[in-house]
N, CA, C, O and the ligand as a Tripos MOL2 file, in Angstrom:
@<TRIPOS>MOLECULE
protein
  233   231    59     0     0
PROTEIN
NO_CHARGES

@<TRIPOS>ATOM
      1 N           6.5590   25.9550   18.9200 N.3       1 MET1
      2 CA          6.2050   24.7290   19.6170 C.3       1 MET1
      3 C           7.3210   24.3650   20.6250 C.2       1 MET1
      4 O           8.5180   24.3920   20.3380 O.2       1 MET1
      5 N           6.8480   24.0410   21.7600 N.am      2 VAL2
      6 CA          7.8770   23.6750   22.7870 C.3       2 VAL2
      7 C           7.7310   22.2170   23.1640 C.2       2 VAL2
      8 O           6.6420   21.7670   23.5190 O.2       2 VAL2
      9 N           8.7270   21.5470   23.0940 N.am      3 ASN3
     10 CA          8.7180   20.1360   23.5720 C.3       3 ASN3
     11 C           9.1250   20.2200   25.0270 C.2       3 ASN3
     12 O          10.2180   20.6510   25.3960 O.2       3 ASN3
     13 N           8.1820   19.7820   25.8180 N.am      4 ARG4
     14 CA          8.4460   19.8720   27.2790 C.3       4 ARG4
     15 C           9.7210   19.1870   27.7130 C.2       4 ARG4
     16 O          10.4010   19.6070   28.6500 O.2       4 ARG4
     17 N          10.0110   18.1540   27.0250 N.am      5 ASP5
     18 CA         11.2060   17.3520   27.3320 C.3       5 ASP5
     19 C          12.4570   18.1920   27.0670 C.2       5 ASP5
     20 O          13.4940   17.9560   27.6860 O.2       5 ASP5
     21 N          12.3820   19.1170   26.2060 N.am      6 ASP6
     22 CA         13.6060   19.9390   25.8180 C.3       6 ASP6
     23 C          13.7670   21.1400   26.7150 C.2       6 ASP6
     24 O          14.8440   21.7350   26.7270 O.2       6 ASP6
     25 N          12.7520   21.5310   27.4700 N.am      7 VAL7
     26 CA         12.8860   22.7080   28.2360 C.3       7 VAL7
     27 C          13.7710   22.3730   29.5050 C.2       7 VAL7
     28 O          13.5670   21.4030   30.2340 O.2       7 VAL7
     29 N          14.7420   23.2710   29.6640 N.am      8 CYS8
     30 CA         15.6290   23.1110   30.7950 C.3       8 CYS8
     31 C          14.8580   23.0970   32.0700 C.2       8 CYS8
     32 O          14.0380   23.9850   32.3060 O.2       8 CYS8
     33 N          15.0860   22.1450   32.8800 N.am      9 LYS9
     34 CA         14.3050   22.0980   34.1490 C.3       9 LYS9
     35 C          14.9390   22.9870   35.1980 C.2       9 LYS9
     36 O          14.3010   23.2820   36.2080 O.2       9 LYS9
     37 N          16.1120   23.4030   35.0060 N.am     10 ALA10
     38 CA         16.7680   24.2010   36.0800 C.3      10 ALA10
     39 C          16.2940   25.6790   35.9600 C.2      10 ALA10
     40 O          16.0470   26.3230   36.9790 O.2      10 ALA10
     41 N          16.1710   26.2010   34.7560 N.am     11 CYS11
     42 CA         15.7920   27.5590   34.5370 C.3      11 CYS11
     43 C          14.3630   27.6480   33.9490 C.2      11 CYS11
     44 O          13.8350   28.7460   33.7690 O.2      11 CYS11
     45 N          13.7620   26.5220   33.6620 N.am     12 GLU12
     46 CA         12.3370   26.5400   33.1110 C.3      12 GLU12
     47 C          12.2830   27.2510   31.8280 C.2      12 GLU12
     48 O          11.2530   27.8370   31.4930 O.2      12 GLU12
     49 N          13.3380   27.2340   31.0870 N.am     13 GLY13
     50 CA         13.2630   27.6720   29.6870 C.3      13 GLY13
     51 C          13.6790   29.1550   29.5280 C.2      13 GLY13
     52 O          13.7340   29.6920   28.4220 O.2      13 GLY13
     53 N          13.9710   29.7970   30.7000 N.am     14 THR14
     54 CA         14.3170   31.2380   30.6500 C.3      14 THR14
     55 C          15.8010   31.4140   30.2440 C.2      14 THR14
     56 O          16.1510   32.4770   29.7320 O.2      14 THR14
     57 N          16.6390   30.4650   30.4400 N.am     15 GLY15
     58 CA         18.0590   30.5430   30.2350 C.3      15 GLY15
     59 C          18.7610   31.3060   31.2890 C.2      15 GLY15
     60 O          19.9720   31.5120   31.2120 O.2      15 GLY15
     61 N          18.0390   31.7330   32.2700 N.am     16 MET16
     62 CA         18.6960   32.4730   33.3690 C.3      16 MET16
     63 C          18.2760   31.8470   34.7140 C.2      16 MET16
     64 O          17.1620   31.3570   34.8980 O.2      16 MET16
     65 N          19.2050   31.8980   35.5950 N.am     17 LEU17
     66 CA         18.8440   31.5710   37.0460 C.3      17 LEU17
     67 C          19.0790   32.7530   37.8810 C.2      17 LEU17
     68 O          19.8400   33.6630   37.5510 O.2      17 LEU17
     69 N          18.3960   32.7150   38.9860 N.am     18 ALA18
     70 CA         18.5520   33.7740   40.0110 C.3      18 ALA18
     71 C          18.6180   33.2280   41.3680 C.2      18 ALA18
     72 O          17.9010   32.2820   41.6900 O.2      18 ALA18
     73 N          19.4690   33.7940   42.2070 N.am     19 ASP19
     74 CA         19.4630   33.2810   43.5700 C.3      19 ASP19
     75 C          18.4770   34.1850   44.4080 C.2      19 ASP19
     76 O          17.7600   35.0360   43.8810 O.2      19 ASP19
     77 N          18.5070   33.9430   45.6610 N.am     20 ASP20
     78 CA         17.4850   34.5680   46.5710 C.3      20 ASP20
     79 C          17.7720   36.1010   46.6420 C.2      20 ASP20
     80 O          16.9290   36.8650   47.1120 O.2      20 ASP20
     81 N          18.8850   36.5050   46.2050 N.am     21 GLU21
     82 CA         19.1380   37.9920   46.2610 C.3      21 GLU21
     83 C          18.9390   38.5740   44.9200 C.2      21 GLU21
     84 O          19.2500   39.7440   44.7020 O.2      21 GLU21
     85 N          18.3990   37.7540   43.9470 N.am     22 GLU22
     86 CA         17.9940   38.1840   42.6710 C.3      22 GLU22
     87 C          19.1780   38.4720   41.8060 C.2      22 GLU22
     88 O          19.0560   39.1730   40.8010 O.2      22 GLU22
     89 N          20.2900   37.9650   42.1580 N.am     23 TRP23
     90 CA         21.4570   37.9260   41.2610 C.3      23 TRP23
     91 C          21.1350   36.9930   40.0460 C.2      23 TRP23
     92 O          20.8710   35.8080   40.2500 O.2      23 TRP23
     93 N          21.1540   37.4870   38.8610 N.am     24 GLN24
     94 CA         20.9150   36.5670   37.7730 C.3      24 GLN24
     95 C          22.1400   36.2120   37.0360 C.2      24 GLN24
     96 O          23.0690   37.0020   36.8660 O.2      24 GLN24
     97 N          22.1140   34.9470   36.5860 N.am     25 TYR25
     98 CA         23.2510   34.4750   35.8710 C.3      25 TYR25
     99 C          22.8650   33.4680   34.9060 C.2      25 TYR25
    100 O          21.8310   32.8270   35.0940 O.2      25 TYR25
    101 N          23.6340   33.2530   33.8360 N.am     26 THR26
    102 CA         23.3230   32.2850   32.8240 C.3      26 THR26
    103 C          23.2120   30.9240   33.3690 C.2      26 THR26
    104 O          24.0570   30.4320   34.1170 O.2      26 THR26
    105 N          22.1310   30.3250   32.9680 N.am     27 CYS27
    106 CA         21.9320   28.8930   33.4690 C.3      27 CYS27
    107 C          23.0930   28.0280   33.0080 C.2      27 CYS27
    108 O          23.4710   28.0380   31.8360 O.2      27 CYS27
    109 N          23.6330   27.3050   33.9210 N.am     28 THR28
    110 CA         24.7990   26.4610   33.5990 C.3      28 THR28
    111 C          24.4390   25.1120   33.1110 C.2      28 THR28
    112 O          25.2910   24.3730   32.6170 O.2      28 THR28
    113 N          23.1660   24.7640   33.2420 N.am     29 VAL29
    114 CA         22.6810   23.4540   32.7820 C.3      29 VAL29
    115 C          22.4550   23.4910   31.3260 C.2      29 VAL29
    116 O          22.9100   22.5650   30.6550 O.2      29 VAL29
    117 N          21.7850   24.4820   30.7350 N.am     30 CYS30
    118 CA         21.4570   24.4870   29.3300 C.3      30 CYS30
    119 C          22.3950   25.4910   28.6000 C.2      30 CYS30
    120 O          22.3390   25.6030   27.3760 O.2      30 CYS30
    121 N          23.2300   26.1960   29.3330 N.am     31 GLY31
    122 CA         24.0730   27.1840   28.6890 C.3      31 GLY31
    123 C          23.4220   28.4380   28.3350 C.2      31 GLY31
    124 O          24.0010   29.2240   27.5850 O.2      31 GLY31
    125 N          22.2630   28.6940   28.8110 N.am     32 GLY32
    126 CA         21.5980   30.0180   28.6420 C.3      32 GLY32
    127 C          20.5390   29.9680   27.4910 C.2      32 GLY32
    128 O          19.8470   30.9610   27.2660 O.2      32 GLY32
    129 N          20.4150   28.8730   26.7940 N.am     33 ASP33
    130 CA         19.3960   28.9620   25.7020 C.3      33 ASP33
    131 C          18.0070   28.4200   26.1040 C.2      33 ASP33
    132 O          17.0670   28.3770   25.3100 O.2      33 ASP33
    133 N          17.9400   28.0230   27.3410 N.am     34 GLY34
    134 CA         16.6390   27.6760   27.8810 C.3      34 GLY34
    135 C          16.1460   26.2510   27.5200 C.2      34 GLY34
    136 O          15.1120   25.8140   28.0260 O.2      34 GLY34
    137 N          16.8480   25.5640   26.6890 N.am     35 HIS35
    138 CA         16.3880   24.2380   26.3950 C.3      35 HIS35
    139 C          17.5670   23.2770   26.2320 C.2      35 HIS35
    140 O          18.6980   23.7000   25.9950 O.2      35 HIS35
    141 N          17.2960   22.0200   26.3590 N.am     36 LEU36
    142 CA         18.3450   21.0710   26.2230 C.3      36 LEU36
    143 C          18.2490   20.3350   24.9720 C.2      36 LEU36
    144 O          17.2300   19.6970   24.7050 O.2      36 LEU36
    145 N          19.2530   20.3860   24.1880 N.am     37 SER37
    146 CA         19.2760   19.7070   22.8980 C.3      37 SER37
    147 C          19.7130   18.2870   23.2090 C.2      37 SER37
    148 O          20.2600   18.0110   24.2760 O.2      37 SER37
    149 N          19.4610   17.3800   22.2520 N.am     38 PRO38
    150 CA         19.8010   15.9250   22.5060 C.3      38 PRO38
    151 C          21.2980   15.7620   22.7640 C.2      38 PRO38
    152 O          21.7180   14.8060   23.4160 O.2      38 PRO38
    153 N          22.1180   16.7150   22.2410 N.am     39 GLY39
    154 CA         23.5840   16.5520   22.4980 C.3      39 GLY39
    155 C          23.9970   16.9230   23.9100 C.2      39 GLY39
    156 O          25.1160   16.6140   24.3180 O.2      39 GLY39
    157 N          23.1030   17.5940   24.6880 N.am     40 GLU40
    158 CA         23.4950   17.9840   25.9900 C.3      40 GLU40
    159 C          22.9660   16.9050   26.9770 C.2      40 GLU40
    160 O          22.1210   16.0810   26.6280 O.2      40 GLU40
    161 N          23.4530   16.9440   28.1140 N.am     41 ASN41
    162 CA         23.1140   15.8270   29.0720 C.3      41 ASN41
    163 C          22.4750   16.4260   30.2640 C.2      41 ASN41
    164 O          23.1250   16.9510   31.1670 O.2      41 ASN41
    165 N          21.1510   16.3310   30.2440 N.am     42 PRO42
    166 CA         20.2770   16.7970   31.4140 C.3      42 PRO42
    167 C          20.3470   15.8190   32.5450 C.2      42 PRO42
    168 O          19.3310   15.2470   32.9410 O.2      42 PRO42
    169 N          21.5420   15.6140   33.0790 N.am     43 THR43
    170 CA         21.6370   14.5740   34.1060 C.3      43 THR43
    171 C          21.0700   15.0370   35.3770 C.2      43 THR43
    172 O          21.1650   16.2240   35.6890 O.2      43 THR43
    173 N          20.4910   14.1880   36.1250 N.am     44 PRO44
    174 CA         19.9430   14.5670   37.4300 C.3      44 PRO44
    175 C          20.9690   15.0900   38.3480 C.2      44 PRO44
    176 O          20.6780   15.9830   39.1440 O.2      44 PRO44
    177 N          22.2430   14.5490   38.2790 N.am     45 ASP45
    178 CA         23.3030   15.0170   39.0570 C.3      45 ASP45
    179 C          23.6070   16.4680   38.8270 C.2      45 ASP45
    180 O          23.8610   17.2280   39.7610 O.2      45 ASP45
    181 N          23.5770   16.8460   37.5580 N.am     46 LYS46
    182 CA         23.9680   18.2190   37.2610 C.3      46 LYS46
    183 C          22.8270   19.1740   37.8090 C.2      46 LYS46
    184 O          23.0820   20.2370   38.3740 O.2      46 LYS46
    185 N          21.6050   18.7180   37.5990 N.am     47 TYR47
    186 CA         20.4930   19.4990   38.0610 C.3      47 TYR47
    187 C          20.6070   19.7110   39.5830 C.2      47 TYR47
    188 O          20.4100   20.8260   40.0650 O.2      47 TYR47
    189 N          20.9150   18.6760   40.3190 N.am     48 ILE48
    190 CA         21.0940   18.7340   41.7150 C.3      48 ILE48
    191 C          22.2640   19.6490   42.1590 C.2      48 ILE48
    192 O          22.2040   20.3420   43.1750 O.2      48 ILE48
    193 N          23.2660   19.6060   41.3810 N.am     49 ASN49
    194 CA         24.4600   20.4490   41.6400 C.3      49 ASN49
    195 C          24.0820   21.9240   41.5420 C.2      49 ASN49
    196 O          24.4690   22.7320   42.3860 O.2      49 ASN49
    197 N          23.3420   22.2560   40.5300 N.am     50 VAL50
    198 CA         22.8550   23.6730   40.3890 C.3      50 VAL50
    199 C          22.0480   24.0810   41.6270 C.2      50 VAL50
    200 O          22.2300   25.1650   42.1810 O.2      50 VAL50
    201 N          21.1990   23.2290   42.0200 N.am     51 ASP51
    202 CA         20.3430   23.5020   43.1440 C.3      51 ASP51
    203 C          21.2170   23.7310   44.3650 C.2      51 ASP51
    204 O          20.9910   24.6890   45.1050 O.2      51 ASP51
    205 N          22.1940   22.8920   44.5940 N.am     52 GLU52
    206 CA         23.0370   23.0690   45.7510 C.3      52 GLU52
    207 C          23.8520   24.3280   45.6430 C.2      52 GLU52
    208 O          24.0890   24.9880   46.6550 O.2      52 GLU52
    209 N          24.2880   24.6860   44.4670 N.am     53 ASN53
    210 CA         25.0110   25.8860   44.2680 C.3      53 ASN53
    211 C          24.1570   27.0660   44.6160 C.2      53 ASN53
    212 O          24.6820   28.0090   45.2070 O.2      53 ASN53
    213 N          22.9280   27.0940   44.3110 N.am     54 ASN54
    214 CA         21.9990   28.2050   44.6090 C.3      54 ASN54
    215 C          21.9830   28.3400   46.1570 C.2      54 ASN54
    216 O          22.0410   29.4460   46.6940 O.2      54 ASN54
    217 N          21.9060   27.2210   46.8310 N.am     55 ARG55
    218 CA         21.7230   27.3110   48.2590 C.3      55 ARG55
    219 C          23.1040   27.8320   48.8830 C.2      55 ARG55
    220 O          23.1210   28.5790   49.8610 O.2      55 ARG55
    221 N          24.2190   27.3950   48.2600 N.am     56 ILE56
    222 CA         25.5840   27.8750   48.7810 C.3      56 ILE56
    223 C          25.6290   29.3730   48.5750 C.2      56 ILE56
    224 O          25.9900   30.1210   49.4830 O.2      56 ILE56
    225 N          25.2740   29.8000   47.4170 N.am     57 LEU57
    226 CA         25.3070   31.2670   47.1830 C.3      57 LEU57
    227 C          24.4420   32.0600   48.1130 C.2      57 LEU57
    228 O          24.7430   33.2030   48.4560 O.2      57 LEU57
    229 N          23.3780   31.4490   48.5110 N.am     58 ASP58
    230 CA         22.4900   32.0990   49.4710 C.3      58 ASP58
    231 C          23.1600   32.1770   50.7740 C.2      58 ASP58
    232 O          22.5870   32.6920   51.7330 O.2      58 ASP58
    233 ZN         18.6450   26.2660   31.8200 Zn       59 ZN59
@<TRIPOS>BOND
     1     1     2 1
     2     2     3 1
     3     3     4 2
     4     3     5 am
     5     5     6 1
     6     6     7 1
     7     7     8 2
     8     7     9 am
     9     9    10 1
    10    10    11 1
    11    11    12 2
    12    11    13 am
    13    13    14 1
    14    14    15 1
    15    15    16 2
    16    15    17 am
    17    17    18 1
    18    18    19 1
    19    19    20 2
    20    19    21 am
    21    21    22 1
    22    22    23 1
    23    23    24 2
    24    23    25 am
    25    25    26 1
    26    26    27 1
    27    27    28 2
    28    27    29 am
    29    29    30 1
    30    30    31 1
    31    31    32 2
    32    31    33 am
    33    33    34 1
    34    34    35 1
    35    35    36 2
    36    35    37 am
    37    37    38 1
    38    38    39 1
    39    39    40 2
    40    39    41 am
    41    41    42 1
    42    42    43 1
    43    43    44 2
    44    43    45 am
    45    45    46 1
    46    46    47 1
    47    47    48 2
    48    47    49 am
    49    49    50 1
    50    50    51 1
    51    51    52 2
    52    51    53 am
    53    53    54 1
    54    54    55 1
    55    55    56 2
    56    55    57 am
    57    57    58 1
    58    58    59 1
    59    59    60 2
    60    59    61 am
    61    61    62 1
    62    62    63 1
    63    63    64 2
    64    63    65 am
    65    65    66 1
    66    66    67 1
    67    67    68 2
    68    67    69 am
    69    69    70 1
    70    70    71 1
    71    71    72 2
    72    71    73 am
    73    73    74 1
    74    74    75 1
    75    75    76 2
    76    75    77 am
    77    77    78 1
    78    78    79 1
    79    79    80 2
    80    79    81 am
    81    81    82 1
    82    82    83 1
    83    83    84 2
    84    83    85 am
    85    85    86 1
    86    86    87 1
    87    87    88 2
    88    87    89 am
    89    89    90 1
    90    90    91 1
    91    91    92 2
    92    91    93 am
    93    93    94 1
    94    94    95 1
    95    95    96 2
    96    95    97 am
    97    97    98 1
    98    98    99 1
    99    99   100 2
   100    99   101 am
   101   101   102 1
   102   102   103 1
   103   103   104 2
   104   103   105 am
   105   105   106 1
   106   106   107 1
   107   107   108 2
   108   107   109 am
   109   109   110 1
   110   110   111 1
   111   111   112 2
   112   111   113 am
   113   113   114 1
   114   114   115 1
   115   115   116 2
   116   115   117 am
   117   117   118 1
   118   118   119 1
   119   119   120 2
   120   119   121 am
   121   121   122 1
   122   122   123 1
   123   123   124 2
   124   123   125 am
   125   125   126 1
   126   126   127 1
   127   127   128 2
   128   127   129 am
   129   129   130 1
   130   130   131 1
   131   131   132 2
   132   131   133 am
   133   133   134 1
   134   134   135 1
   135   135   136 2
   136   135   137 am
   137   137   138 1
   138   138   139 1
   139   139   140 2
   140   139   141 am
   141   141   142 1
   142   142   143 1
   143   143   144 2
   144   143   145 am
   145   145   146 1
   146   146   147 1
   147   147   148 2
   148   147   149 am
   149   149   150 1
   150   150   151 1
   151   151   152 2
   152   151   153 am
   153   153   154 1
   154   154   155 1
   155   155   156 2
   156   155   157 am
   157   157   158 1
   158   158   159 1
   159   159   160 2
   160   159   161 am
   161   161   162 1
   162   162   163 1
   163   163   164 2
   164   163   165 am
   165   165   166 1
   166   166   167 1
   167   167   168 2
   168   167   169 am
   169   169   170 1
   170   170   171 1
   171   171   172 2
   172   171   173 am
   173   173   174 1
   174   174   175 1
   175   175   176 2
   176   175   177 am
   177   177   178 1
   178   178   179 1
   179   179   180 2
   180   179   181 am
   181   181   182 1
   182   182   183 1
   183   183   184 2
   184   183   185 am
   185   185   186 1
   186   186   187 1
   187   187   188 2
   188   187   189 am
   189   189   190 1
   190   190   191 1
   191   191   192 2
   192   191   193 am
   193   193   194 1
   194   194   195 1
   195   195   196 2
   196   195   197 am
   197   197   198 1
   198   198   199 1
   199   199   200 2
   200   199   201 am
   201   201   202 1
   202   202   203 1
   203   203   204 2
   204   203   205 am
   205   205   206 1
   206   206   207 1
   207   207   208 2
   208   207   209 am
   209   209   210 1
   210   210   211 1
   211   211   212 2
   212   211   213 am
   213   213   214 1
   214   214   215 1
   215   215   216 2
   216   215   217 am
   217   217   218 1
   218   218   219 1
   219   219   220 2
   220   219   221 am
   221   221   222 1
   222   222   223 1
   223   223   224 2
   224   223   225 am
   225   225   226 1
   226   226   227 1
   227   227   228 2
   228   227   229 am
   229   229   230 1
   230   230   231 1
   231   231   232 2
@<TRIPOS>SUBSTRUCTURE
     1 MET1         2 RESIDUE 1 A MET
     2 VAL2         6 RESIDUE 1 A VAL
     3 ASN3        10 RESIDUE 1 A ASN
     4 ARG4        14 RESIDUE 1 A ARG
     5 ASP5        18 RESIDUE 1 A ASP
     6 ASP6        22 RESIDUE 1 A ASP
     7 VAL7        26 RESIDUE 1 A VAL
     8 CYS8        30 RESIDUE 1 A CYS
     9 LYS9        34 RESIDUE 1 A LYS
    10 ALA10       38 RESIDUE 1 A ALA
    11 CYS11       42 RESIDUE 1 A CYS
    12 GLU12       46 RESIDUE 1 A GLU
    13 GLY13       50 RESIDUE 1 A GLY
    14 THR14       54 RESIDUE 1 A THR
    15 GLY15       58 RESIDUE 1 A GLY
    16 MET16       62 RESIDUE 1 A MET
    17 LEU17       66 RESIDUE 1 A LEU
    18 ALA18       70 RESIDUE 1 A ALA
    19 ASP19       74 RESIDUE 1 A ASP
    20 ASP20       78 RESIDUE 1 A ASP
    21 GLU21       82 RESIDUE 1 A GLU
    22 GLU22       86 RESIDUE 1 A GLU
    23 TRP23       90 RESIDUE 1 A TRP
    24 GLN24       94 RESIDUE 1 A GLN
    25 TYR25       98 RESIDUE 1 A TYR
    26 THR26      102 RESIDUE 1 A THR
    27 CYS27      106 RESIDUE 1 A CYS
    28 THR28      110 RESIDUE 1 A THR
    29 VAL29      114 RESIDUE 1 A VAL
    30 CYS30      118 RESIDUE 1 A CYS
    31 GLY31      122 RESIDUE 1 A GLY
    32 GLY32      126 RESIDUE 1 A GLY
    33 ASP33      130 RESIDUE 1 A ASP
    34 GLY34      134 RESIDUE 1 A GLY
    35 HIS35      138 RESIDUE 1 A HIS
    36 LEU36      142 RESIDUE 1 A LEU
    37 SER37      146 RESIDUE 1 A SER
    38 PRO38      150 RESIDUE 1 A PRO
    39 GLY39      154 RESIDUE 1 A GLY
    40 GLU40      158 RESIDUE 1 A GLU
    41 ASN41      162 RESIDUE 1 A ASN
    42 PRO42      166 RESIDUE 1 A PRO
    43 THR43      170 RESIDUE 1 A THR
    44 PRO44      174 RESIDUE 1 A PRO
    45 ASP45      178 RESIDUE 1 A ASP
    46 LYS46      182 RESIDUE 1 A LYS
    47 TYR47      186 RESIDUE 1 A TYR
    48 ILE48      190 RESIDUE 1 A ILE
    49 ASN49      194 RESIDUE 1 A ASN
    50 VAL50      198 RESIDUE 1 A VAL
    51 ASP51      202 RESIDUE 1 A ASP
    52 GLU52      206 RESIDUE 1 A GLU
    53 ASN53      210 RESIDUE 1 A ASN
    54 ASN54      214 RESIDUE 1 A ASN
    55 ARG55      218 RESIDUE 1 A ARG
    56 ILE56      222 RESIDUE 1 A ILE
    57 LEU57      226 RESIDUE 1 A LEU
    58 ASP58      230 RESIDUE 1 A ASP
    59 ZN59       233 GROUP 0 **** ****
């Protein structure tokens, strides 16, 4: 069962992120497990930072 609220929105539950050159790296938002536990902080700021990092890497 997957609680949609627990799925990491940055990596969509894969635990991995990839930039436009298909470099893959562990999702920094969820720590690579693909979901956010209540102890973690899925803050909008952090999500936005990851997005910006992707663009910078590009
Ligand atoms: Zn993630």
